[in-house]
C-alpha positions as CSV (number, residue, x, y, z in Angstrom):
1,X,162.0,-102.0,-113.0
2,X,163.2,-105.5,-112.3
3,X,167.0,-105.1,-112.4
4,X,169.0,-103.3,-109.7
5,X,170.7,-101.0,-112.2
6,X,167.5,-100.0,-114.1
7,X,165.8,-96.7,-113.0
8,X,163.2,-94.1,-114.0
9,X,163.7,-90.4,-113.5
10,X,161.6,-87.4,-114.3
11,X,163.1,-85.5,-117.2
12,X,160.9,-82.5,-117.1
13,X,157.2,-81.7,-117.3
14,X,155.4,-84.9,-118.3
15,X,158.6,-86.6,-119.6
16,X,160.5,-89.4,-118.0
17,X,163.7,-91.2,-118.8
18,X,164.1,-94.9,-118.3
19,X,167.7,-96.1,-118.1
20,X,168.3,-99.7,-118.8
21,X,172.0,-100.4,-118.8
22,X,173.2,-103.3,-121.0
23,X,169.9,-103.5,-122.9
24,X,169.6,-103.8,-126.6
25,X,166.8,-102.8,-129.0
26,X,164.7,-105.9,-128.2
27,X,164.9,-105.3,-124.5
28,X,164.0,-101.6,-124.9
29,X,161.0,-102.5,-127.0
30,X,159.9,-105.1,-124.4
31,X,160.1,-102.5,-121.6
32,X,158.2,-100.0,-123.8
33,X,155.5,-102.6,-124.3
34,X,155.3,-103.2,-120.6
35,X,155.0,-99.5,-119.9
36,X,152.3,-99.1,-122.7
37,X,150.2,-101.9,-121.2
38,X,150.6,-100.5,-117.7
39,X,149.4,-97.1,-118.8
40,X,146.4,-98.5,-120.7
41,X,145.4,-100.7,-117.8
42,X,145.1,-97.8,-115.3
43,X,141.5,-97.7,-114.0
44,X,140.3,-94.4,-112.5
45,X,137.5,-94.4,-109.9
46,X,134.2,-93.1,-111.5
47,X,134.5,-89.8,-109.5
48,X,137.8,-89.1,-111.2
49,X,136.7,-89.7,-114.8
50,X,136.8,-86.5,-116.8
51,X,135.2,-86.5,-120.3
52,X,137.8,-86.4,-123.0
53,X,140.7,-87.2,-120.7
54,X,142.9,-90.2,-121.3
55,X,146.4,-91.2,-120.5
56,X,148.8,-92.0,-123.2
57,X,152.5,-92.8,-123.7
58,X,155.0,-92.0,-126.4
59,X,158.5,-93.6,-126.3
60,X,161.7,-92.7,-128.0
61,X,164.4,-95.3,-127.4
62,X,168.1,-95.5,-128.3
63,X,170.8,-98.1,-127.5
64,X,174.4,-98.3,-128.5
65,X,177.9,-99.2,-127.4
66,X,179.4,-96.5,-125.3
67,X,182.6,-95.1,-126.8
68,X,185.1,-92.9,-125.0
69,X,184.6,-90.2,-127.7
70,X,180.9,-89.7,-126.9
71,X,179.5,-86.9,-124.9
72,X,177.3,-87.9,-121.9
73,X,174.2,-86.3,-123.4
74,X,174.3,-88.2,-126.7
75,X,172.0,-91.0,-125.5
76,X,169.3,-88.5,-124.4
77,X,169.6,-86.4,-127.5
78,X,169.2,-89.5,-129.7
79,X,166.3,-90.8,-127.6
80,X,164.6,-87.4,-127.8
81,X,164.9,-87.4,-131.6
82,X,163.2,-90.8,-131.6
83,X,160.5,-89.5,-129.3
84,X,159.8,-86.4,-131.5
85,X,159.6,-88.7,-134.5
86,X,157.2,-91.1,-132.7
87,X,154.9,-88.2,-131.8
88,X,155.0,-86.6,-135.3
89,X,154.3,-89.9,-137.1
90,X,151.4,-90.8,-134.8
91,X,153.2,-93.8,-133.4
92,X,153.6,-94.4,-129.7
93,X,157.1,-95.9,-130.1
94,X,160.2,-95.2,-132.1
95,X,163.7,-96.5,-131.9
96,X,167.0,-95.0,-133.2
97,X,170.4,-96.6,-132.8
98,X,172.9,-94.3,-131.1
99,X,175.6,-95.1,-133.6
100,X,173.7,-94.8,-136.9
């Protein structure tokens, strides 16, 4: 994370949430691409290589203008919907706007 307000938190199991305040769809997609490249470039020492094991990443992203009528979990719910869609469709990334 490059900005002071950005952060990553473990969401549960093997899931993480990346919070990027004041970031639109293009910025979220850019960060997802950075994460994808970082995961793909991880090199394990030969003694740690396990046949059939590989790291992967699936990203569900959402952005939107915060409104006083929204509940605090709406961003996470919408991002989770995007993640589920990405996994089901065989893509590693999916984006859904919070307000659509």
